[in-house]
C-alpha positions, 0 to 999 in steps of 0.5 A: 500500500502506498503512502498516499493511499494510507494517508487518504484512508486516514483522512476521514477518521482524522477529520471525524476526530478533530471536528469542525473547529481547529485551533491556531497551531493546527492551522500553522502546522498544516500550513507549514507542512504544505509549504515544506512539501511544495517549496524546496528552497529554504529562503522561499519557505522562510519568506512565505511563512514570514509573510503569512505571519506578518499578514496575520499581525497586520490584519489584527493590528488593522482591526485594532486600529479600526476599533480604537478609532470607534472608541476614540470617537465615542461610538462605543461609549453608550454600549460601554456605559450600559454594560458597566451600569448593569454590572454595577447593579449586580455586584455580589461579595462572593462573586467579587472575591472570586473575580479578585482571584481571577484578575490576579492571574494577569498581574505583573508578578504572576505573569513574570513567574509564568514566563520564568518557569515556562521559559526555564522548562523549555530552555532546560529541555532543549527548546531554547528558541521557544524559550526566547520566543516566550520572553520576547513576546512577553517583553514586547507585549509590555512595551507595546501596551505601555505605548498604546496606553500613553497614546490613547490616555483613556480615563478609567470607568467611574460608574461604580466603586472599583473592586480592586486597585488600578493605575495608568490609563484604561485603553487597551487593558494591560491585563487582557493584553498580557493574558492573551499574549502569555497564556496563548503563547505558553499554550502554543508552545506546550501544544508543539510538544504534544503528540495527541490532538486531544491534548492540544485541544485541551491545552488551547481550551484552558488558555482560552478560558483563562483569558476570558475569565481575566477579561471578565474580571476586569470589567466586573471589578469596574476598572475597565470598559468592555471595549478596553479588554476587547482591544487588549485581546485583539492587539495581544493576539496579533502580536502573539501570532506574529511571534509564533510564526517567526518561530515556525519560519526560523525552524523551517529555515534552519532545517534546510539551510542552518541545521546547527540552529536545531541543536538548541531546539528539538523538533516539534512533536508531530500530531498523532493520526 
């Protein structure tokens, strides 16, 4: 039996197992393998993947810029005030205590600890490029968020008494942006080490739930408008996606043109059939 016949027979089973929805890294892996089969030149592969990553980042950044324009012009203010007003009338001590615990997951100290622990694990297990990516994505995200906050300088909501302490301007949400970058990047790097599709899906779902909960906590505690957290997630995912694609492109280039680079990075695990 030929490889193509074997692959064709496995395709229906794989599609049935994976269902309709696929996470970002599944799309990246399939795209990378497709490019690798048809583009024999290392520079071509590197360029295609890099352009694809830049396209994703530009599209996300453009969406953020369009949305930010609506926020700055006041088009989202009525919706923001309505949501904040409703939340202000539904404040419960037990729920507020839970939201305080959730929002702590994106504080600077917790994010720093996650990046250090995950980065150390990757470095010691011969995934040095992945560790560098995680640090670069996290540090770059912090710098980008600070620049955006200075540029927009949106006041914090004053609809009801805050449930936590907050400083700096409101747009975009630093907690939402950090959560989108760090948790999604860690989930992506963890998924690259896993062979089973189910494990990758569960990893992605965990990261998604954490990001949603953190965003919800910022609004419930009264320190951010809904538009603040949405903007933070948009620009955070755009930056993270670009960083992820850089890693994929670098490893493809190294595989054919600079194999010595791979000594510091074990190959990503191939997904099981």
